[in-house]
Every structure is written in structure tokens, then in C-alpha cells.
N, CA, C, O and CB atoms as a CASP TS submission, in Angstrom:
PFRMAT TS
TARGET T0000
AUTHOR 0000-0000-0000
METHOD Language model
MODEL 1
PARENT N/A
ATOM      1  N   UNK     1      -0.047  -8.434  14.628  1.00  0.00           N
ATOM      2  CA  UNK     1      -0.989  -8.914  13.642  1.00  0.00           C
ATOM      3  C   UNK     1      -1.536  -7.765  12.796  1.00  0.00           C
ATOM      4  O   UNK     1      -1.748  -7.919  11.593  1.00  0.00           O
ATOM      5  CB  UNK     1      -2.125  -9.659  14.322  1.00  0.00           C
ATOM      6  N   UNK     2      -1.765  -6.603  13.438  1.00  0.00           N
ATOM      7  CA  UNK     2      -2.289  -5.455  12.695  1.00  0.00           C
ATOM      8  C   UNK     2      -1.295  -4.982  11.640  1.00  0.00           C
ATOM      9  O   UNK     2      -1.687  -4.574  10.547  1.00  0.00           O
ATOM     10  CB  UNK     2      -2.625  -4.307  13.652  1.00  0.00           C
ATOM     11  N   UNK     3      -0.018  -5.038  11.971  1.00  0.00           N
ATOM     12  CA  UNK     3       1.006  -4.611  11.022  1.00  0.00           C
ATOM     13  C   UNK     3       0.981  -5.513   9.793  1.00  0.00           C
ATOM     14  O   UNK     3       1.072  -5.029   8.664  1.00  0.00           O
ATOM     15  CB  UNK     3       2.405  -4.629  11.679  1.00  0.00           C
ATOM     16  N   UNK     4       0.859  -6.795  10.002  1.00  0.00           N
ATOM     17  CA  UNK     4       0.800  -7.733   8.884  1.00  0.00           C
ATOM     18  C   UNK     4      -0.389  -7.429   7.979  1.00  0.00           C
ATOM     19  O   UNK     4      -0.261  -7.468   6.755  1.00  0.00           O
ATOM     20  CB  UNK     4       0.716  -9.174   9.400  1.00  0.00           C
ATOM     21  N   UNK     5      -1.529  -7.132   8.564  1.00  0.00           N
ATOM     22  CA  UNK     5      -2.723  -6.811   7.785  1.00  0.00           C
ATOM     23  C   UNK     5      -2.495  -5.550   6.947  1.00  0.00           C
ATOM     24  O   UNK     5      -2.863  -5.508   5.773  1.00  0.00           O
ATOM     25  CB  UNK     5      -3.940  -6.625   8.715  1.00  0.00           C
ATOM     26  N   UNK     6      -1.897  -4.540   7.542  1.00  0.00           N
ATOM     27  CA  UNK     6      -1.636  -3.300   6.801  1.00  0.00           C
ATOM     28  C   UNK     6      -0.624  -3.523   5.686  1.00  0.00           C
ATOM     29  O   UNK     6      -0.775  -2.962   4.601  1.00  0.00           O
ATOM     30  CB  UNK     6      -1.132  -2.207   7.749  1.00  0.00           C
ATOM     31  N   UNK     7       0.393  -4.320   5.926  1.00  0.00           N
ATOM     32  CA  UNK     7       1.382  -4.614   4.882  1.00  0.00           C
ATOM     33  C   UNK     7       0.731  -5.403   3.745  1.00  0.00           C
ATOM     34  O   UNK     7       1.040  -5.176   2.575  1.00  0.00           O
ATOM     35  CB  UNK     7       2.581  -5.406   5.471  1.00  0.00           C
ATOM     36  N   UNK     8      -0.159  -6.317   4.080  1.00  0.00           N
ATOM     37  CA  UNK     8      -0.878  -7.064   3.048  1.00  0.00           C
ATOM     38  C   UNK     8      -1.730  -6.114   2.214  1.00  0.00           C
ATOM     39  O   UNK     8      -1.828  -6.286   0.999  1.00  0.00           O
ATOM     40  CB  UNK     8      -1.761  -8.165   3.682  1.00  0.00           C
ATOM     41  N   UNK     9      -2.345  -5.120   2.839  1.00  0.00           N
ATOM     42  CA  UNK     9      -3.116  -4.130   2.090  1.00  0.00           C
ATOM     43  C   UNK     9      -2.226  -3.372   1.108  1.00  0.00           C
ATOM     44  O   UNK     9      -2.634  -3.118  -0.025  1.00  0.00           O
ATOM     45  CB  UNK     9      -3.799  -3.148   3.049  1.00  0.00           C
ATOM     46  N   UNK    10      -1.038  -3.016   1.524  1.00  0.00           N
ATOM     47  CA  UNK    10      -0.107  -2.319   0.638  1.00  0.00           C
ATOM     48  C   UNK    10       0.282  -3.223  -0.528  1.00  0.00           C
ATOM     49  O   UNK    10       0.310  -2.781  -1.676  1.00  0.00           O
ATOM     50  CB  UNK    10       1.151  -1.867   1.413  1.00  0.00           C
ATOM     51  N   UNK    11       0.578  -4.476  -0.239  1.00  0.00           N
ATOM     52  CA  UNK    11       0.971  -5.410  -1.296  1.00  0.00           C
ATOM     53  C   UNK    11      -0.166  -5.597  -2.297  1.00  0.00           C
ATOM     54  O   UNK    11       0.067  -5.635  -3.505  1.00  0.00           O
ATOM     55  CB  UNK    11       1.378  -6.770  -0.693  1.00  0.00           C
ATOM     56  N   UNK    12      -1.388  -5.712  -1.800  1.00  0.00           N
ATOM     57  CA  UNK    12      -2.539  -5.855  -2.697  1.00  0.00           C
ATOM     58  C   UNK    12      -2.672  -4.615  -3.588  1.00  0.00           C
ATOM     59  O   UNK    12      -2.963  -4.739  -4.778  1.00  0.00           O
ATOM     60  CB  UNK    12      -3.844  -6.079  -1.882  1.00  0.00           C
ATOM     61  N   UNK    13      -2.465  -3.436  -3.028  1.00  0.00           N
ATOM     62  CA  UNK    13      -2.517  -2.209  -3.820  1.00  0.00           C
ATOM     63  C   UNK    13      -1.443  -2.162  -4.884  1.00  0.00           C
ATOM     64  O   UNK    13      -1.692  -1.715  -6.003  1.00  0.00           O
ATOM     65  CB  UNK    13      -2.388  -1.010  -2.925  1.00  0.00           C
ATOM     66  N   UNK    14      -0.244  -2.624  -4.542  1.00  0.00           N
ATOM     67  CA  UNK    14       0.845  -2.651  -5.522  1.00  0.00           C
ATOM     68  C   UNK    14       0.555  -3.638  -6.648  1.00  0.00           C
ATOM     69  O   UNK    14       0.796  -3.341  -7.819  1.00  0.00           O
ATOM     70  CB  UNK    14       2.167  -3.012  -4.839  1.00  0.00           C
ATOM     71  N   UNK    15       0.040  -4.803  -6.294  1.00  0.00           N
ATOM     72  CA  UNK    15      -0.295  -5.801  -7.310  1.00  0.00           C
ATOM     73  C   UNK    15      -1.407  -5.281  -8.217  1.00  0.00           C
ATOM     74  O   UNK    15      -1.349  -5.457  -9.434  1.00  0.00           O
ATOM     75  CB  UNK    15      -0.721  -7.131  -6.648  1.00  0.00           C
ATOM     76  N   UNK    16      -2.407  -4.648  -7.637  1.00  0.00           N
ATOM     77  CA  UNK    16      -3.506  -4.099  -8.439  1.00  0.00           C
ATOM     78  C   UNK    16      -2.999  -3.023  -9.402  1.00  0.00           C
ATOM     79  O   UNK    16      -3.386  -3.005 -10.571  1.00  0.00           O
ATOM     80  CB  UNK    16      -4.599  -3.515  -7.522  1.00  0.00           C
ATOM     81  N   UNK    17      -2.147  -2.138  -8.923  1.00  0.00           N
ATOM     82  CA  UNK    17      -1.601  -1.090  -9.790  1.00  0.00           C
ATOM     83  C   UNK    17      -0.756  -1.690 -10.912  1.00  0.00           C
ATOM     84  O   UNK    17      -0.806  -1.221 -12.049  1.00  0.00           O
ATOM     85  CB  UNK    17      -0.759  -0.101  -8.969  1.00  0.00           C
ATOM     86  N   UNK    18       0.015  -2.722 -10.593  1.00  0.00           N
ATOM     87  CA  UNK    18       0.835  -3.369 -11.619  1.00  0.00           C
ATOM     88  C   UNK    18      -0.032  -4.074 -12.658  1.00  0.00           C
ATOM     89  O   UNK    18       0.258  -4.009 -13.852  1.00  0.00           O
ATOM     90  CB  UNK    18       1.800  -4.370 -10.976  1.00  0.00           C
ATOM     91  N   UNK    19      -1.083  -4.742 -12.218  1.00  0.00           N
ATOM     92  CA  UNK    19      -1.965  -5.433 -13.161  1.00  0.00           C
ATOM     93  C   UNK    19      -2.707  -4.446 -14.057  1.00  0.00           C
ATOM     94  O   UNK    19      -2.837  -4.674 -15.260  1.00  0.00           O
ATOM     95  CB  UNK    19      -2.968  -6.306 -12.405  1.00  0.00           C
ATOM     96  N   UNK    20      -3.185  -3.368 -13.483  1.00  0.00           N
ATOM     97  CA  UNK    20      -3.875  -2.361 -14.284  1.00  0.00           C
ATOM     98  C   UNK    20      -2.919  -1.724 -15.278  1.00  0.00           C
ATOM     99  O   UNK    20      -3.284  -1.507 -16.434  1.00  0.00           O
ATOM    100  CB  UNK    20      -4.499  -1.287 -13.384  1.00  0.00           C
ATOM    101  N   UNK    21      -1.706  -1.421 -14.850  1.00  0.00           N
ATOM    102  CA  UNK    21      -0.709  -0.841 -15.754  1.00  0.00           C
ATOM    103  C   UNK    21      -0.346  -1.811 -16.869  1.00  0.00           C
ATOM    104  O   UNK    21      -0.215  -1.411 -18.026  1.00  0.00           O
ATOM    105  CB  UNK    21       0.549  -0.444 -14.978  1.00  0.00           C
ATOM    106  N   UNK    22      -0.184  -3.075 -16.525  1.00  0.00           N
ATOM    107  CA  UNK    22       0.161  -4.068 -17.539  1.00  0.00           C
ATOM    108  C   UNK    22      -0.964  -4.225 -18.560  1.00  0.00           C
ATOM    109  O   UNK    22      -0.710  -4.324 -19.760  1.00  0.00           O
ATOM    110  CB  UNK    22       0.466  -5.417 -16.881  1.00  0.00           C
ATOM    111  N   UNK    23      -2.196  -4.247 -18.083  1.00  0.00           N
ATOM    112  CA  UNK    23      -3.326  -4.369 -19.010  1.00  0.00           C
ATOM    113  C   UNK    23      -3.438  -3.138 -19.903  1.00  0.00           C
ATOM    114  O   UNK    23      -3.709  -3.254 -21.098  1.00  0.00           O
ATOM    115  CB  UNK    23      -4.636  -4.578 -18.236  1.00  0.00           C
ATOM    116  N   UNK    24      -3.231  -1.963 -19.321  1.00  0.00           N
ATOM    117  CA  UNK    24      -3.307  -0.742 -20.120  1.00  0.00           C
ATOM    118  C   UNK    24      -2.172  -0.676 -21.136  1.00  0.00           C
ATOM    119  O   UNK    24      -2.389  -0.282 -22.282  1.00  0.00           O
ATOM    120  CB  UNK    24      -3.271   0.489 -19.214  1.00  0.00           C
ATOM    121  N   UNK    25      -0.972  -1.054 -20.730  1.00  0.00           N
ATOM    122  CA  UNK    25       0.170  -1.043 -21.654  1.00  0.00           C
ATOM    123  C   UNK    25      -0.013  -2.065 -22.767  1.00  0.00           C
ATOM    124  O   UNK    25       0.386  -1.823 -23.906  1.00  0.00           O
ATOM    125  CB  UNK    25       1.475  -1.324 -20.897  1.00  0.00           C
ATOM    126  N   UNK    26      -0.605  -3.187 -22.448  1.00  0.00           N
ATOM    127  CA  UNK    26      -0.866  -4.203 -23.476  1.00  0.00           C
ATOM    128  C   UNK    26      -1.914  -3.714 -24.477  1.00  0.00           C
ATOM    129  O   UNK    26      -1.804  -3.958 -25.678  1.00  0.00           O
ATOM    130  CB  UNK    26      -1.332  -5.520 -22.825  1.00  0.00           C
ATOM    131  N   UNK    27      -2.928  -3.023 -23.964  1.00  0.00           N
ATOM    132  CA  UNK    27      -4.015  -2.613 -24.847  1.00  0.00           C
ATOM    133  C   UNK    27      -3.646  -1.404 -25.710  1.00  0.00           C
ATOM    134  O   UNK    27      -4.264  -1.196 -26.753  1.00  0.00           O
ATOM    135  CB  UNK    27      -5.248  -2.299 -24.028  1.00  0.00           C
ATOM    136  N   UNK    28      -2.676  -0.617 -25.312  1.00  0.00           N
ATOM    137  CA  UNK    28      -2.276   0.559 -26.086  1.00  0.00           C
ATOM    138  C   UNK    28      -0.746   0.640 -26.103  1.00  0.00           C
ATOM    139  O   UNK    28      -0.152   1.410 -25.348  1.00  0.00           O
ATOM    140  CB  UNK    28      -2.900   1.869 -25.487  1.00  0.00           C
ATOM    141  N   UNK    29      -0.113  -0.161 -26.971  1.00  0.00           N
ATOM    142  CA  UNK    29       1.359  -0.267 -26.961  1.00  0.00           C
ATOM    143  C   UNK    29       2.099   1.039 -27.273  1.00  0.00           C
ATOM    144  O   UNK    29       3.249   1.202 -26.866  1.00  0.00           O
ATOM    145  CB  UNK    29       1.782  -1.304 -27.952  1.00  0.00           C
ATOM    146  N   UNK    30       1.466   1.956 -27.980  1.00  0.00           N
ATOM    147  CA  UNK    30       2.164   3.202 -28.340  1.00  0.00           C
ATOM    148  C   UNK    30       2.469   4.057 -27.124  1.00  0.00           C
ATOM    149  O   UNK    30       3.376   4.888 -27.172  1.00  0.00           O
ATOM    150  CB  UNK    30       1.333   4.005 -29.328  1.00  0.00           C
ATOM    151  N   UNK    31       1.743   3.875 -26.049  1.00  0.00           N
ATOM    152  CA  UNK    31       1.939   4.694 -24.851  1.00  0.00           C
ATOM    153  C   UNK    31       2.472   3.880 -23.672  1.00  0.00           C
ATOM    154  O   UNK    31       2.278   4.247 -22.514  1.00  0.00           O
ATOM    155  CB  UNK    31       0.630   5.362 -24.460  1.00  0.00           C
ATOM    156  N   UNK    32       3.135   2.788 -23.977  1.00  0.00           N
ATOM    157  CA  UNK    32       3.605   1.896 -22.904  1.00  0.00           C
ATOM    158  C   UNK    32       4.476   2.626 -21.877  1.00  0.00           C
ATOM    159  O   UNK    32       4.295   2.446 -20.673  1.00  0.00           O
ATOM    160  CB  UNK    32       4.392   0.732 -23.503  1.00  0.00           C
ATOM    161  N   UNK    33       5.395   3.428 -22.338  1.00  0.00           N
ATOM    162  CA  UNK    33       6.281   4.151 -21.414  1.00  0.00           C
ATOM    163  C   UNK    33       5.523   5.086 -20.495  1.00  0.00           C
ATOM    164  O   UNK    33       5.777   5.128 -19.291  1.00  0.00           O
ATOM    165  CB  UNK    33       7.311   4.939 -22.188  1.00  0.00           C
ATOM    166  N   UNK    34       4.591   5.836 -21.063  1.00  0.00           N
ATOM    167  CA  UNK    34       3.802   6.768 -20.251  1.00  0.00           C
ATOM    168  C   UNK    34       2.896   6.028 -19.276  1.00  0.00           C
ATOM    169  O   UNK    34       2.739   6.441 -18.127  1.00  0.00           O
ATOM    170  CB  UNK    34       2.964   7.679 -21.150  1.00  0.00           C
ATOM    171  N   UNK    35       2.308   4.944 -19.737  1.00  0.00           N
ATOM    172  CA  UNK    35       1.421   4.166 -18.868  1.00  0.00           C
ATOM    173  C   UNK    35       2.192   3.623 -17.674  1.00  0.00           C
ATOM    174  O   UNK    35       1.719   3.703 -16.541  1.00  0.00           O
ATOM    175  CB  UNK    35       0.768   3.010 -19.649  1.00  0.00           C
ATOM    176  N   UNK    36       3.376   3.072 -17.921  1.00  0.00           N
ATOM    177  CA  UNK    36       4.159   2.532 -16.804  1.00  0.00           C
ATOM    178  C   UNK    36       4.672   3.642 -15.889  1.00  0.00           C
ATOM    179  O   UNK    36       4.819   3.431 -14.685  1.00  0.00           O
ATOM    180  CB  UNK    36       5.336   1.709 -17.332  1.00  0.00           C
ATOM    181  N   UNK    37       4.945   4.819 -16.447  1.00  0.00           N
ATOM    182  CA  UNK    37       5.355   5.945 -15.605  1.00  0.00           C
ATOM    183  C   UNK    37       4.250   6.306 -14.613  1.00  0.00           C
ATOM    184  O   UNK    37       4.509   6.495 -13.424  1.00  0.00           O
ATOM    185  CB  UNK    37       5.711   7.169 -16.474  1.00  0.00           C
ATOM    186  N   UNK    38       3.019   6.398 -15.112  1.00  0.00           N
ATOM    187  CA  UNK    38       1.885   6.683 -14.234  1.00  0.00           C
ATOM    188  C   UNK    38       1.662   5.526 -13.260  1.00  0.00           C
ATOM    189  O   UNK    38       1.333   5.747 -12.094  1.00  0.00           O
ATOM    190  CB  UNK    38       0.608   6.941 -15.064  1.00  0.00           C
ATOM    191  N   UNK    39       1.840   4.296 -13.736  1.00  0.00           N
ATOM    192  CA  UNK    39       1.691   3.133 -12.856  1.00  0.00           C
ATOM    193  C   UNK    39       2.683   3.156 -11.708  1.00  0.00           C
ATOM    194  O   UNK    39       2.328   2.875 -10.563  1.00  0.00           O
ATOM    195  CB  UNK    39       1.861   1.851 -13.649  1.00  0.00           C
ATOM    196  N   UNK    40       3.946   3.496 -12.021  1.00  0.00           N
ATOM    197  CA  UNK    40       4.951   3.573 -10.959  1.00  0.00           C
ATOM    198  C   UNK    40       4.634   4.698  -9.973  1.00  0.00           C
ATOM    199  O   UNK    40       4.841   4.548  -8.769  1.00  0.00           O
ATOM    200  CB  UNK    40       6.344   3.783 -11.561  1.00  0.00           C
ATOM    201  N   UNK    41       4.133   5.820 -10.484  1.00  0.00           N
ATOM    202  CA  UNK    41       3.748   6.919  -9.592  1.00  0.00           C
ATOM    203  C   UNK    41       2.610   6.479  -8.667  1.00  0.00           C
ATOM    204  O   UNK    41       2.591   6.827  -7.487  1.00  0.00           O
ATOM    205  CB  UNK    41       3.323   8.165 -10.412  1.00  0.00           C
ATOM    206  N   UNK    42       1.672   5.720  -9.209  1.00  0.00           N
ATOM    207  CA  UNK    42       0.574   5.201  -8.376  1.00  0.00           C
ATOM    208  C   UNK    42       1.096   4.221  -7.324  1.00  0.00           C
ATOM    209  O   UNK    42       0.623   4.214  -6.188  1.00  0.00           O
ATOM    210  CB  UNK    42      -0.490   4.508  -9.257  1.00  0.00           C
ATOM    211  N   UNK    43       2.061   3.408  -7.702  1.00  0.00           N
ATOM    212  CA  UNK    43       2.636   2.459  -6.741  1.00  0.00           C
ATOM    213  C   UNK    43       3.353   3.201  -5.613  1.00  0.00           C
ATOM    214  O   UNK    43       3.273   2.801  -4.451  1.00  0.00           O
ATOM    215  CB  UNK    43       3.613   1.496  -7.449  1.00  0.00           C
ATOM    216  N   UNK    44       4.046   4.269  -5.955  1.00  0.00           N
ATOM    217  CA  UNK    44       4.708   5.075  -4.926  1.00  0.00           C
ATOM    218  C   UNK    44       3.657   5.697  -4.002  1.00  0.00           C
ATOM    219  O   UNK    44       3.838   5.737  -2.785  1.00  0.00           O
ATOM    220  CB  UNK    44       5.591   6.184  -5.574  1.00  0.00           C
ATOM    221  N   UNK    45       2.565   6.177  -4.586  1.00  0.00           N
ATOM    222  CA  UNK    45       1.492   6.768  -3.778  1.00  0.00           C
ATOM    223  C   UNK    45       0.872   5.736  -2.841  1.00  0.00           C
ATOM    224  O   UNK    45       0.551   6.052  -1.696  1.00  0.00           O
ATOM    225  CB  UNK    45       0.410   7.367  -4.684  1.00  0.00           C
ATOM    226  N   UNK    46       0.704   4.510  -3.318  1.00  0.00           N
ATOM    227  CA  UNK    46       0.147   3.450  -2.466  1.00  0.00           C
ATOM    228  C   UNK    46       1.052   3.214  -1.257  1.00  0.00           C
ATOM    229  O   UNK    46       0.576   3.088  -0.129  1.00  0.00           O
ATOM    230  CB  UNK    46      -0.031   2.134  -3.271  1.00  0.00           C
ATOM    231  N   UNK    47       2.343   3.155  -1.504  1.00  0.00           N
ATOM    232  CA  UNK    47       3.286   2.926  -0.395  1.00  0.00           C
ATOM    233  C   UNK    47       3.269   4.111   0.568  1.00  0.00           C
ATOM    234  O   UNK    47       3.238   3.918   1.784  1.00  0.00           O
ATOM    235  CB  UNK    47       4.724   2.696  -0.935  1.00  0.00           C
ATOM    236  N   UNK    48       3.289   5.335   0.037  1.00  0.00           N
ATOM    237  CA  UNK    48       3.291   6.509   0.912  1.00  0.00           C
ATOM    238  C   UNK    48       2.010   6.604   1.736  1.00  0.00           C
ATOM    239  O   UNK    48       2.053   6.967   2.912  1.00  0.00           O
ATOM    240  CB  UNK    48       3.469   7.778   0.086  1.00  0.00           C
ATOM    241  N   UNK    49       0.871   6.278   1.124  1.00  0.00           N
ATOM    242  CA  UNK    49      -0.385   6.320   1.875  1.00  0.00           C
ATOM    243  C   UNK    49      -0.483   5.189   2.893  1.00  0.00           C
ATOM    244  O   UNK    49      -1.281   5.276   3.827  1.00  0.00           O
ATOM    245  CB  UNK    49      -1.566   6.252   0.921  1.00  0.00           C
ATOM    246  N   UNK    50       0.307   4.136   2.734  1.00  0.00           N
ATOM    247  CA  UNK    50       0.273   3.019   3.666  1.00  0.00           C
ATOM    248  C   UNK    50       1.176   3.191   4.873  1.00  0.00           C
ATOM    249  O   UNK    50       1.071   2.433   5.837  1.00  0.00           O
ATOM    250  CB  UNK    50       0.644   1.777   2.959  1.00  0.00           C
ATOM    251  N   UNK    51       2.060   4.172   4.835  1.00  0.00           N
ATOM    252  CA  UNK    51       3.009   4.360   5.933  1.00  0.00           C
ATOM    253  C   UNK    51       2.293   4.723   7.236  1.00  0.00           C
ATOM    254  O   UNK    51       2.604   4.166   8.289  1.00  0.00           O
ATOM    255  CB  UNK    51       4.024   5.449   5.574  1.00  0.00           C
ATOM    256  N   UNK    52       1.350   5.639   7.171  1.00  0.00           N
ATOM    257  CA  UNK    52       0.624   6.058   8.375  1.00  0.00           C
ATOM    258  C   UNK    52      -0.123   4.917   9.050  1.00  0.00           C
ATOM    259  O   UNK    52       0.037   4.715  10.253  1.00  0.00           O
ATOM    260  CB  UNK    52      -0.349   7.152   8.029  1.00  0.00           C
ATOM    261  N   UNK    53      -0.939   4.163   8.308  1.00  0.00           N
ATOM    262  CA  UNK    53      -1.622   3.035   8.928  1.00  0.00           C
ATOM    263  C   UNK    53      -0.672   1.973   9.490  1.00  0.00           C
ATOM    264  O   UNK    53      -0.970   1.353  10.510  1.00  0.00           O
ATOM    265  CB  UNK    53      -2.538   2.401   7.930  1.00  0.00           C
ATOM    266  N   UNK    54       0.457   1.766   8.834  1.00  0.00           N
ATOM    267  CA  UNK    54       1.424   0.790   9.360  1.00  0.00           C
ATOM    268  C   UNK    54       2.009   1.290  10.671  1.00  0.00           C
ATOM    269  O   UNK    54       2.187   0.511  11.607  1.00  0.00           O
ATOM    270  CB  UNK    54       2.555   0.524   8.335  1.00  0.00           C
ATOM    271  N   UNK    55       2.311   2.592  10.749  1.00  0.00           N
ATOM    272  CA  UNK    55       2.848   3.143  11.996  1.00  0.00           C
ATOM    273  C   UNK    55       1.841   3.035  13.132  1.00  0.00           C
ATOM    274  O   UNK    55       2.209   2.696  14.257  1.00  0.00           O
ATOM    275  CB  UNK    55       3.253   4.601  11.800  1.00  0.00           C
ATOM    276  N   UNK    56       0.555   3.325  12.844  1.00  0.00           N
ATOM    277  CA  UNK    56      -0.485   3.211  13.876  1.00  0.00           C
ATOM    278  C   UNK    56      -0.668   1.757  14.310  1.00  0.00           C
ATOM    279  O   UNK    56      -0.844   1.468  15.493  1.00  0.00           O
ATOM    280  CB  UNK    56      -1.823   3.778  13.358  1.00  0.00           C
ATOM    281  N   UNK    57      -0.623   0.856  13.342  1.00  0.00           N
ATOM    282  CA  UNK    57      -0.773  -0.561  13.669  1.00  0.00           C
ATOM    283  C   UNK    57       0.412  -1.052  14.498  1.00  0.00           C
ATOM    284  O   UNK    57       0.242  -1.851  15.419  1.00  0.00           O
ATOM    285  CB  UNK    57      -0.908  -1.398  12.384  1.00  0.00           C
ATOM    286  N   UNK    58       1.602  -0.576  14.172  1.00  0.00           N
ATOM    287  CA  UNK    58       2.780  -0.956  14.941  1.00  0.00           C
ATOM    288  C   UNK    58       2.662  -0.475  16.383  1.00  0.00           C
ATOM    289  O   UNK    58       2.979  -1.208  17.320  1.00  0.00           O
ATOM    290  CB  UNK    58       4.047  -0.390  14.294  1.00  0.00           C
ATOM    291  N   UNK    59       2.204   0.765  16.552  1.00  0.00           N
ATOM    292  CA  UNK    59       2.045   1.306  17.907  1.00  0.00           C
ATOM    293  C   UNK    59       0.986   0.522  18.677  1.00  0.00           C
ATOM    294  O   UNK    59       1.156   0.259  19.867  1.00  0.00           O
ATOM    295  CB  UNK    59       1.665   2.803  17.853  1.00  0.00           C
ATOM    296  N   UNK    60      -0.103   0.147  18.011  1.00  0.00           N
ATOM    297  CA  UNK    60      -1.156  -0.616  18.684  1.00  0.00           C
ATOM    298  C   UNK    60      -0.660  -2.010  19.070  1.00  0.00           C
ATOM    299  O   UNK    60      -0.939  -2.488  20.170  1.00  0.00           O
ATOM    300  CB  UNK    60      -2.395  -0.728  17.781  1.00  0.00           C
ATOM    301  N   UNK    61       0.069  -2.653  18.173  1.00  0.00           N
ATOM    302  CA  UNK    61       0.605  -3.977  18.494  1.00  0.00           C
ATOM    303  C   UNK    61       1.626  -3.901  19.623  1.00  0.00           C
ATOM    304  O   UNK    61       1.663  -4.766  20.498  1.00  0.00           O
ATOM    305  CB  UNK    61       1.243  -4.609  17.255  1.00  0.00           C
ATOM    306  N   UNK    62       2.456  -2.854  19.594  1.00  0.00           N
ATOM    307  CA  UNK    62       3.461  -2.693  20.646  1.00  0.00           C
ATOM    308  C   UNK    62       2.794  -2.458  21.995  1.00  0.00           C
ATOM    309  O   UNK    62       3.233  -3.001  23.009  1.00  0.00           O
ATOM    310  CB  UNK    62       4.411  -1.529  20.313  1.00  0.00           C
ATOM    311  N   UNK    63       1.736  -1.653  22.011  1.00  0.00           N
ATOM    312  CA  UNK    63       1.016  -1.386  23.258  1.00  0.00           C
ATOM    313  C   UNK    63       0.321  -2.648  23.757  1.00  0.00           C
ATOM    314  O   UNK    63       0.269  -2.895  24.962  1.00  0.00           O
ATOM    315  CB  UNK    63      -0.013  -0.256  23.058  1.00  0.00           C
ATOM    316  N   UNK    64      -0.201  -3.431  22.854  1.00  0.00           N
ATOM    317  CA  UNK    64      -0.873  -4.671  23.256  1.00  0.00           C
ATOM    318  C   UNK    64       0.129  -5.647  23.878  1.00  0.00           C
ATOM    319  O   UNK    64      -0.179  -6.311  24.868  1.00  0.00           O
ATOM    320  CB  UNK    64      -1.576  -5.326  22.041  1.00  0.00           C
ATOM    321  N   UNK    65       1.316  -5.731  23.300  1.00  0.00           N
ATOM    322  CA  UNK    65       2.340  -6.627  23.852  1.00  0.00           C
ATOM    323  C   UNK    65       2.845  -6.131  25.207  1.00  0.00           C
ATOM    324  O   UNK    65       3.214  -6.926  26.071  1.00  0.00           O
ATOM    325  CB  UNK    65       3.515  -6.757  22.873  1.00  0.00           C
ATOM    326  N   UNK    66       2.857  -4.804  25.382  1.00  0.00           N
ATOM    327  CA  UNK    66       3.311  -4.238  26.660  1.00  0.00           C
ATOM    328  C   UNK    66       2.244  -4.335  27.738  1.00  0.00           C
ATOM    329  O   UNK    66       2.526  -4.116  28.916  1.00  0.00           O
ATOM    330  CB  UNK    66       3.717  -2.784  26.476  1.00  0.00           C
ATOM    331  N   UNK    67       1.013  -4.665  27.339  1.00  0.00           N
ATOM    332  CA  UNK    67      -0.059  -4.830  28.311  1.00  0.00           C
ATOM    333  C   UNK    67      -0.839  -3.563  28.582  1.00  0.00           C
ATOM    334  O   UNK    67      -1.673  -3.534  29.487  1.00  0.00           O
ATOM    335  CB  UNK    67       0.499  -5.336  29.585  1.00  0.00           C
ATOM    336  N   UNK    68      -0.588  -2.516  27.817  1.00  0.00           N
ATOM    337  CA  UNK    68      -1.342  -1.287  27.984  1.00  0.00           C
ATOM    338  C   UNK    68      -2.399  -1.201  26.881  1.00  0.00           C
ATOM    339  O   UNK    68      -2.262  -1.797  25.812  1.00  0.00           O
ATOM    340  CB  UNK    68      -0.401  -0.049  27.955  1.00  0.00           C
ATOM    341  N   UNK    69      -3.436  -0.456  27.168  1.00  0.00           N
ATOM    342  CA  UNK    69      -4.513  -0.306  26.182  1.00  0.00           C
ATOM    343  C   UNK    69      -4.081   0.712  25.124  1.00  0.00           C
ATOM    344  O   UNK    69      -3.679   1.821  25.474  1.00  0.00           O
ATOM    345  CB  UNK    69      -5.850   0.141  26.870  1.00  0.00           C
ATOM    346  N   UNK    70      -4.157   0.355  23.833  1.00  0.00           N
ATOM    347  CA  UNK    70      -3.764   1.322  22.806  1.00  0.00           C
ATOM    348  C   UNK    70      -4.777   2.463  22.699  1.00  0.00           C
ATOM    349  O   UNK    70      -5.976   2.289  22.916  1.00  0.00           O
ATOM    350  CB  UNK    70      -3.615   0.622  21.448  1.00  0.00           C
ATOM    351  N   UNK    71      -4.248   3.623  22.359  1.00  0.00           N
ATOM    352  CA  UNK    71      -5.104   4.791  22.170  1.00  0.00           C
ATOM    353  C   UNK    71      -5.719   4.731  20.791  1.00  0.00           C
ATOM    354  O   UNK    71      -5.023   4.511  19.800  1.00  0.00           O
ATOM    355  CB  UNK    71      -4.311   6.107  22.360  1.00  0.00           C
ATOM    356  N   UNK    72      -7.029   4.928  20.728  1.00  0.00           N
ATOM    357  CA  UNK    72      -7.731   4.856  19.455  1.00  0.00           C
ATOM    358  C   UNK    72      -8.001   6.257  18.959  1.00  0.00           C
ATOM    359  O   UNK    72      -8.669   7.043  19.631  1.00  0.00           O
ATOM    360  CB  UNK    72      -9.045   4.060  19.585  1.00  0.00           C
ATOM    361  N   UNK    73      -7.479   6.576  17.772  1.00  0.00           N
ATOM    362  CA  UNK    73      -7.655   7.907  17.194  1.00  0.00           C
ATOM    363  C   UNK    73      -8.739   7.939  16.128  1.00  0.00           C
ATOM    364  O   UNK    73      -9.017   8.997  15.563  1.00  0.00           O
ATOM    365  CB  UNK    73      -6.354   8.388  16.605  1.00  0.00           C
ATOM    366  N   UNK    74      -9.338   6.826  15.854  1.00  0.00           N
ATOM    367  CA  UNK    74     -10.402   6.799  14.868  1.00  0.00           C
ATOM    368  C   UNK    74      -9.938   6.367  13.600  1.00  0.00           C
ATOM    369  O   UNK    74     -10.719   6.288  12.651  1.00  0.00           O
ATOM    370  CB  UNK    74     -11.028   8.070  14.720  1.00  0.00           C
TER
END
């Protein structure tokens, strides 16, 4: 369940970055290419920053299914 929550957080971040990029590109058409370039870089950053929490959530879910108490790192 924790993994699903973390993946949903990543998806929400990607949707937010896409919406902000689309609104910015619409409002300033002369810089559409640059705006989308920055938007894609932000989307990549969202995914990269989400990898760690997904790995921790996966380990916690796996430990819960195995019946052991997961280690909490804060």
C-alpha cells in the first residue's frame, strides 16, 4: 500500500509539472520550446526524487508481508 501511495505522489508531481508547463507555454508562445525543456527537466527531477521513497516503501511493505517489523529511518 505504501508503494502505491508513493507512486501516486510521483504521478501527481508529473501532472502538476505538465500543467504548469502547458500554461506557461500557452501564455508565452515565443518561448514554448524552452518552457517545455525546463518542464521535462522538472519531470525527470520529480521521478528521480521519488525513487528513494518508493524503495523505502517497498522495503516496508515487504517486511510487513514477511511478518517482521520494518526499520524506521525517519
